C-alpha positions in Angstrom: 10.9 16.0 -40.4 13.3 15.6 -37.5 11.7 14.4 -34.3 8.4 13.6 -35.8 7.0 10.1 -35.3 5.0 8.4 -38.0 2.0 6.6 -36.8 0.2 3.6 -38.3 -3.0 1.9 -37.3 -2.9 -1.9 -36.6 -5.8 -3.7 -38.3 -6.0 -6.2 -35.5 -6.1 -4.0 -32.3 -7.1 -0.8 -34.1 -4.6 1.2 -32.2 -2.4 3.9 -33.7 1.2 3.1 -33.0 4.7 4.3 -34.1 5.8 2.8 -37.3 8.7 1.1 -35.5 6.3 -1.2 -33.8 5.4 -2.8 -37.1 7.5 -5.4 -38.9 9.2 -4.3 -42.2 7.7 -5.8 -45.4 9.0 -4.7 -48.7 5.8 -5.5 -50.6 3.5 -3.3 -48.5 2.9 0.3 -49.7 4.5 1.9 -46.6 7.1 -0.8 -46.2 5.5 -2.3 -43.0 2.9 -5.1 -42.4 -0.5 -4.0 -41.3 -0.6 -5.5 -37.9 1.7 -4.3 -35.0 4.5 -6.6 -33.6 2.4 -7.3 -30.5 -0.5 -8.6 -32.5 1.7 -10.5 -34.9 3.5 -12.2 -32.0 0.2 -13.0 -30.3 -1.2 -14.6 -33.5 2.0 -16.7 -34.0 1.7 -17.9 -30.3 -2.0 -18.7 -30.7 -1.3 -20.6 -33.9 1.6 -22.5 -32.2 -0.6 -23.6 -29.3 -3.6 -24.5 -31.5 -1.4 -26.7 -33.8 1.0 -28.1 -31.2 1.6 -31.5 -32.9 2.4 -30.0 -36.2 4.7 -27.4 -34.5 6.5 -30.2 -32.7 7.0 -32.1 -36.0 8.4 -29.0 -37.6 10.8 -28.2 -34.8 12.0 -31.8 -34.8 12.7 -31.6 -38.5 14.2 -28.1 -38.2 16.6 -29.0 -35.4 18.2 -31.6 -37.6 19.4 -29.1 -40.2 23.1 -28.1 -40.2 22.1 -24.3 -40.0 20.1 -24.9 -36.9 22.7 -27.0 -35.2 25.3 -24.3 -35.7 22.9 -21.7 -34.3 22.2 -23.8 -31.2 26.0 -24.2 -30.6 26.6 -20.5 -30.9 23.7 -19.7 -28.6 25.0 -22.2 -26.0 28.5 -20.8 -26.2 27.2 -17.3 -25.7 24.9 -18.4 -22.8 27.7 -20.2 -21.1 30.0 -17.1 -21.4 27.3 -14.7 -20.3 26.2 -16.7 -17.3 29.3 -18.5 -16.1 28.3 -18.9 -12.5 24.8 -20.1 -13.3 26.1 -22.7 -15.9 28.9 -23.8 -13.5 26.3 -24.4 -10.7 24.0 -26.3 -13.1 26.9 -28.5 -14.2 28.0 -29.2 -10.7 24.5 -30.3 -9.6 24.2 -32.5 -12.7 27.5 -34.2 -11.9 26.6 -34.6 -8.2 23.3 -36.2 -9.1 25.1 -38.5 -11.6 27.7 -39.4 -9.0 25.2 -40.0 -6.3 26.4 -37.2 -4.0 23.0 -35.5 -4.3 19.6 -37.2 -4.6 16.8 -35.5 -6.5 13.9 -34.8 -4.2 10.3 -34.0 -4.9 9.1 -30.4 -5.2 9.1 -28.8 -1.7 5.9 -26.9 -2.5 3.7 -29.6 -4.1 5.5 -33.0 -3.8 5.8 -33.5 -7.6 8.6 -36.1 -8.2 9.6 -34.4 -11.4 11.7 -31.6 -9.8 14.5 -29.2 -10.8 17.3 -27.8 -8.7 16.7 -24.2 -7.9 19.8 -22.2 -6.8 19.0 -19.4 -4.4 22.7 -18.3 -4.7 24.9 -19.6 -7.6 27.9 -19.0 -5.4 26.8 -22.1 -3.4 26.3 -24.5 -6.3 25.3 -27.6 -4.3 22.9 -25.7 -2.0 19.6 -26.1 -3.9 15.9 -26.3 -3.4 13.9 -28.9 -5.3 11.0 -27.4 -7.3 8.7 -28.6 -10.0 8.8 -26.7 -13.3 5.6 -24.7 -12.3 7.0 -23.6 -8.9 10.5 -23.0 -10.3 9.0 -20.6 -12.9 7.0 -18.9 -10.2 10.2 -18.5 -8.1 11.9 -16.8 -11.0 8.7 -14.8 -11.8 8.4 -16.3 -15.4 4.9 -16.5 -16.7 3.6 -18.9 -19.3 4.6 -17.5 -22.6 1.5 -18.9 -24.2 -1.1 -16.7 -22.7 
């Protein structure tokens, strides 16, 4: 059966989708869980946001484990190697703020005093625009992962 796609119906959204869009689960008869990856992720996200305090406590405890600390270190190393210019610019701004060479300003769009440095060009690391988290995300076109 070369080139034939096996379809499965998600019990949440009722759509028939390719089997590759379902997580593998050895105890299921066909080897995959009954809801698609999209619905599974949506459920996890909704559960997280409806039980935020419990999730925070879980993450706090989880971040103290040796395994998690190693994972975070590996992630940071990969991130720094992959985005050298961006990380260098972030570090230079952080050092400049610490040394008093740059003063953190309020968000240029809404005036929120809790602002972040936005780099229009990472090749000019100290040329930044001050934006609050909301406007910084909008600038980068990042939507809220919650909904």
